[in-house]
N, C-alpha and C positions, 0 to 999 in steps of 0.2 A: 224360541228354538233357532229361528233364522239368524239371529244376531250372534249365536255361538258357532255357526257353520264355518266361518273362516278359521276358528281355533281348531275345530275337529279336523279340517283339511290339513292344517299345518302339522298337527300331531301325526296324522296318517302319513304325510310326506316324510317327516323325521324318522318314523318307524321303518320306512323303506330305504333310508339312506345307509350307505356302507360305512363301516367304522374300522378302527385299527384292529390288527390281529395279534399285536404284541403288547407287552406292558412296559411303556417307557418309564425311565427312572423319575422319581419325584423331584420337585424343585421347591425347596422351602423358601419362605420369605427372607430369612436371614441370609441364606446362601445367595439369593438373588441380589440383595443389597450389597453383599461383599463383592460379587462379580461386577456390579455397577461401579464400585470404587476402583476395581482393577482396570476396567475399561477407561474410566475417566483419567486415571494416572497415565495410562499408555498414550492417550490423546495429548495430554499436557506435555509429556516427555517428548513426543514427536513434534509438537509445537515448538518446544524449546530448541530442538535441533534445527528445525527448518528456519525459524526466525533468526537464530544465530548465524546461519548460513547467509540469509538475506542481508543482514546488517554487515557481515564481513565483506560480502561482494559489493555492496552499495557504497561503503565508505570511500574507497579510492575514486569512485565515479563522482561523488560529491566534491572531493578535493580537486579533481581535475576540472570540474565545472566552475569552480569558484572564480577563476580569473575571467571567464568569458560569459558568465551568467549576467543578466541585467543588474546594474549596480544597486537598484532599490531592492533586489531580492537577496542580496548578500550582506553579511555583517558579522560582528563578533559572535562566536558560537561556542557552546560547550562541547561540540562535536556531535556526531550522529548517535544520539542517546535515546534508548527506548524506555518509556516509563509506563506503569500501569497501576491499577487499583483492583482489588478483588471484587469491589462493588460493580465493576463493569462486566464481569463474567457471568455466564449462566449458572444458576444455583448448583447444578449437578457437578460442576467442575471446580468449585471454589476450594474444597478441601485439598484436592490434588494440586491446584495452583499455589496454595499456601505452602505445601510440602516441597514441590518441585521448583517453584520460582521464588519462594520467599515472599509472596504477595500478602499484604494485609490491607486494611481499609485505607491506609495512607497512600501517598504517591511513592511507589517503589521503583527502583531501577531494575529493568528486566533484561535489557540487552545493551552492550557497551563494547564497541570495537576496541581492541587493545591499544591501537595507536591514537585514539581520539583524545582530545584535550582533557576531558573529564577523567578518563582512565589514567592518563599520565599524571594527573594531579592526585590520584589515590582513591577516587570514587570506585565503588564496587557494585556488581550485580547483587541485589538484595538490600542495598541501602535504602532506607526510607527518607525521602527528602521532605523536610518540614519548612525549609526556607530557601529562597534564592534572592541574594542581595537583601533588601529590606522587605521583600514580599513574603509574608507568612502563608503557608499552604495548609488549608483544611483537608480533611479526609475526603475520599470519594471523588466523584466526577468533577465537582467544583475545583478541587485541588489540582486535578489534571489540566483543566482549562486554564487556571491561573498560572500553572507552571509553564505551559506552552506559550501563553501570552507574554509572560515575563522573559522567558528565554529568547523569544523571537523579536523582542523590542528593546534589547539592550542598546544604549546609545553607541553610535559608531566609534566614539572615542574610548569606549570601555576596553581596558586591557585585561582585566581580571574581575572575577566576581566570587563572593563567598557563598558556598553552598552549605547549608546546615542540614546534617543528616542524623538519623538515629541508627546505630549499628550495634547489634548484640545488646540492646538495651541502654547503650551509652550515647549521649548526644555529643556531637563534635562539629566544628566548623572547618571546612576544607576550602582553601582558596584555589580557584581554578584559573590558570592562565589561558585565556581564550584563543581560539584560532578563527580564521576567516573562512566561512563556508556559506553555501546557499542556506538561507534560514527556512528550509522546507523539510518538514518532518517525513518520517518513514513509518508506515503502518502495515501490519500483517494481520489478516483475519483468518484465524485457524479453523473457523467453523463454517466457512463458505466453500462449497464444492465447485462453485463457478470458476471457469477458466477466464480470469479477468484481472487486469491492472488498469488503474486510471489515476489521473492527477487532479487535484483540486487546488484551491488558492493556497493552502497551507501544507500540503503533504502529497507524497507518492504512496499509493495504496495497492497492496498485493493481496490476492486471495490464496488460500491453501490449494485450491484446485489448480491455479496457474503454476505455483511453485512446484507442485507434485508433477506437473506435466513437463517440467524442464530439468531433466537430470544433468544436463551439461551446464556447468557454471557460466561459460561465456554468454549463453542465451539469457540467463538471469541478468547479467551485467548489461546486456543490450536493452532489455525491457526497462530496467532502472534508468538507463541513460535516455531512452526515448521519452518516458514519462516525465523525468526531471526537466528535459528540454522544453516540454509543453509549458511547465510553470515558469521556468527561467525566461522563456521568450515572450511571456505575457499572453499566451493564446487564450486563456480563460477570460481574462479581462476584455480581450478583443471580441470574443464571442458575445459577451454581455453587451458591449457597445453596439455591435451589429444587431443584436436582438431588439435593442431599444428603438432602432429605426423601423423594424418590422412591427413593433408594438404600436407605433404611431399610426401605421396603416390599419392595424386591427381596430384601433379606437375610431378611426374615421369611418371604417366599414360598419362598425357597431352603431355609430350615430346615424348612419343611413338605413339602419334596420337589418343589417346583414351580420349574422353571427359566424365569424370566421374560425372560432374555436382556437384562436392563437396561431393560425396557419402562417400568417405573414411573419410573426415573431420567430417561429420555428425555421422557416426558410431563411430568414436573415441571419439567425444565429449560426446556421450551418453553411452559409454562403461560401466561406473559404475554408471549410473543415478539411477538405482534401489537401489544400495548400499548407495548412497547419501541420497535417500529418507528414507531408513531405519535408517540411522544415524541421520537425522533431526528429525524423530519421537522419537528416543531414547533420544537424547540430549534435545529435546523440552520438553519431559515429566519431565526431571530433572528441567528445568526452572520453569515449573508449580508447582512442589512440593516445590521448594525453595521459590516461590512466595505465597505459601499457598493456591493455587487453588486446588479444589478437582479433582484429576485425574479421578476418576470413573465418575463423572458428565461430565467432559470435554470429556472423551472418548466416552461416550454414545451419547452425543449431536453431536459429530463429526462423530460418526458411522452412525447416522441417516442422517446427511448431505451428507456423501459420498454415501450412498445407494441411496438417492433420486436424486442425481446428476449423477447417472449412473456409479459409480466406478466399475471396472471390477472384477468379481469373480475369473477369471483365467487370469494370466499374459501371454500374447502371446509372441512369439519370438520378441526380440527387444523392449519390453515394457520398458518405462522409469520409471514406478512405479511398486512396488510389487502388487500382487493381493490383493484385499481389505480384504478378510478373513485372509490372512497371516499377513497383517499390524496389525490387531487388536489382533491377537494371540500374536504377538511380544510385542504389547503395554501392554497386560495383564502381560506378563512375566516381563517387565520393571517395572510395578507397584509393583509386588511382590518383585523385587530387591530393589526398593526404600523403601517399607514398612519395609523390613528386616533391612535396614540401619537405619531407624528411630528407630526401636525397640532396635537396638544395639547402638544407640546414635553415629552413624558414620556420617562423613560429607556426604552431598548429592552431590557427585561428580561422574560423569559418569566413568565407568570402562575404 
């Protein structure tokens, strides 16, 4: 009897609980599945609009950066082209992506600025790319990786490349006259609510949360320029080099019986993070100016974004970013520097 006591107590508790006093409408399984499809379609449509906006604003920044980005980061390019495969999406959104974006299991073009080399050559959103030059592309993630690798390693002497696509069931070869751009991709994560953008070795990455937090186009342009500057200036490689010095100290400490848990590596990797951020701000403003974006508008929109997302007014010990007020004072000085060069008809190149 004792072992059943908890069950009796639970039943007694439930009997005393309040319940609803109206009769809510029923929700059949069929109707619920239909509503899931409606919601998935709305998300994908929204993604399509947001990502198209990002690519449209980013493309002139990439063009502006080409001349002053590090030489090893620049080369013959198809343009700022977005590709995807339905295999990379969550299952709930695949049907909607197939309908709204034309995605299949192959490598399909999802976003393509109208002025880019690929668009000028006649490539279109929805084309499935099955070959770039002599590289055949399989379906799925492997195809996406091979496409990115082939597109970003075209020899510097390459003037054009043949892109083999399937369009409306018909295979065709489209020769693309290449342009010179930073060979750095652009990615948009439509499923992340985080307010974040970051650069890695091969791409600039945006989240849905960040793009939704920036209704003003100039602020989007500024973030693209800042993150692109990180990669163009080689900051990621520099951080790894710095981390290696710290790793040596971690190893020496471990040999003496002290587990540092990678503390020296972390400190070394972030040793000049604030300086890298300052340089990305500085160089990024030159990208904006060269692209014809109003620095004043971009700075104010970005200023509001940083304040609303909790940027620090004072940089504490070990901070990876400068204090927010300092950043914008430096930006104002950079704007004056750029305006002086415009007045003197000097090239807009960072000092």
